[in-house]
N, C-alpha and C positions, 0 to 999 in steps of 0.2 A: 310072635311080637309079643310083644309086654310094653304095658303101661305100669311105667313106676310114679308114686304119688308120693311129693315130700311134703309134709303137713306138721303140724301141731295141735294137742288138744283141746289148747286155748286161745287157736286162732279162728277168729269171726268168719273169715271170710273158707277157710277150710268147712265148717259146719255148714256154710253156704252150697259148699260143692258137694256133699256126703249124697244126695240125689243120682248126680254125676258118677260118682262114685260105684253105687249101686249098681246104676244101667251099666257100666263098662264092664261090671261082673261077669256080667251075662254074655259079654264079646268076646273077652278077652283075658288073660290072666294080668293080675293087680299086685305089683308088691306096695306095700306102705312102708314109709320111712321117717321116724320122729325126728326132728329138726333140733329139738329141746330150745324152742323161742324162749322159755320162762325156767332158765335152767341157772344155778349157780346165784350169780350176782345179780341176774335179772329175774330170781322170784319176787313176788310179790306180795305185797297184804293187800286186799280191799281198802281202797281208802277212798276220800272223795276227789282227787285229784285220777286217780286210775277210772271211775267212775265219771266222770265229766269227759274223761278223753277216750274211753273204750265205748259208751252208748251212742253217741252221734253214730258210729260204724255200724252198729248193731243195727240200729233203725234204717240204715240204707242196704245192710244186708239181705233184710226181711222184705226193704221194699222190693230189690233184685232179684231174689231168689223165690221168695213166696216161703221160707224155711219159718216155722214159728218158732217165736221167743215167749217166754210165759213171764205171767208177773211174778212167780218165785224166784226166777233169775233176777228181773230189774229191779222189782221192789224188796226182796230175800237178801239173794246172798250177793247183789252185787253192793248193798247198804250192811253186809257183816261185815266189820272192818276186825273179825280176830279171823276171817278164812284167809288162805294163803295159796296163791296158785303159782305151784312148781309142776311144768311138767315131767318129771323126772317120773311120779309114778304112775302116771296115766302111760306113760309109752312102755315102761317096764310091766305095764297090765296088759296093753296089745301083743307084746312080743311073747309073753307068757301064753296067751291065747292062740296066737299062731303055732307056737312050737307043740302046744298039746294036740289041737285038735285044728290046726289051719285057718281060726277063725279070728286073727285080729282084726280082720276090718269091720267084722261083726261086734265086735266088742267095741271098737273105736266107734260106731255108730252108736251104740247104747253109751258111752259115755257123752259124748255130744249132746244126746238129749237128753241125760241127767243132767247136764252143765246149763245146757240156754233153754232149756225146758220146765224144766222141776226145779233148779236152781240149788243142787246139790253139789257137796265138796268133792269133787272127782279125782283130786290130789291126798284123799285121805287114804289109809290101807283098809279100813272097814267098809267101806262105801266101795270101793274098787273090787273088794271082793264077792258083796252082795248082789254088786251089778254082772260080776262074772256066772255067778250061778242064775241071775235072770234068765241069762243066755243057754242055760244046759250046761256050764262047765263043772267037771268037779272038783270041788271044792279041793280036796289035798293036793291033786297034781297041779291046780292050779296056783296053788299058795308057794309051792316048792319051786314051780317053774319063777313066779313071779319072784322068789326073793332072791333068785340066782341070775336074774336075768341083766346080761350086762349091758346097762344101758348108757354108761359114760361111751363105752367102746361103739353101742350103735349110732346114739347123735355123731357120734365125728365121724364116724362115716358117712352117714346121711350129709352131713354138711359139706364134707368131701364132695361129694358125689353133687351136692346143688353146686358148690364152685364149677367144677369142672364139667358141668353140661352146660355153664349158662344161668343158672336161674338165679332168682334175684331176691327171692323169700316164699313166702307160705301163701296158699299152696302152689306150688310148682307140678306139673307134669310133665312127663317125656316120654314118646315112646322109642323103644329101642327094638330093632331091628337087625339082626347079623351083626350085633356090636355097634351100631351107629345110634345115637340118640339125637331125637330130635324134641324140641317143645314144643307143648301144646297150649295154644292160646286159648283158655275156657269161658274166657268171658262174652263171646258171641253164644255159648251155651248154657248159661248160667240158668236156672228155671226149667230148663229145658232136656230133662236127662233122655227120653227118648230120644229127640234128634240126635244127641252128641253120641248116643249108640249105634244110631246109624251110620252117624258121621265115622265113627270109628271104626265100624264093620267093612265100609265103604275102603277105607283107607284114604281116603281125601287130604289135598295139604292142607293146611292149616290156613284158617282166614283170618285176616286182623279186622277187629270191632273195635268200637270206642263204648267204654259201657265204666259204670261206675266202679269196678270192680278195681280192690287194689290188693295189690301182697301183702302178709305181713312178712316184715323184717324178725331180724334175728331178736331186736329189741322193742318189738312190736309193729303193729298197722301201721304203715305210713298216711 
């Protein structure tokens, strides 16, 4: 059984689900698929409009998941109108980390904490290279893999997968067994990574629950 994880580096609920991803890796293989929420025409510079839209969602994510959000993010990055949110470079970085060391998810977790806690620009190459070095990736190998990553093709494949399995945004989780996909509702497990891991290990049916979780669509969180 494999757990597929369709994410975006700038999706707050994906950051909220990061402890679930860590816990799941102890139970079964997890494959990450970058969806490219903020690419092309959907790239965005930080602006008052973006800030006023995103921050209330982030407050709810912190409440439901207990994930930390730093003042450097709220009062630094989210007020820096020279910063640009572009999903393509961090997705390329995750692909590079996976290619050279099988550590794509480890780098994704580092990127998320750098963004949401430290308020760093994770769309900037220099920052990505530094963060890759932080987790022990060999600089020259990482830079080469990063520059050669076919990010556009990967994003298209991720969106095709999302559509084919009936997902509706980021994050989407799906179990695959014998070529059959089953969507996983992570709502009941947000903030409960060990319980999520136990549930996965038992392969129990997905149970629906009413929570504050909202998937992020291709143009942002609903």
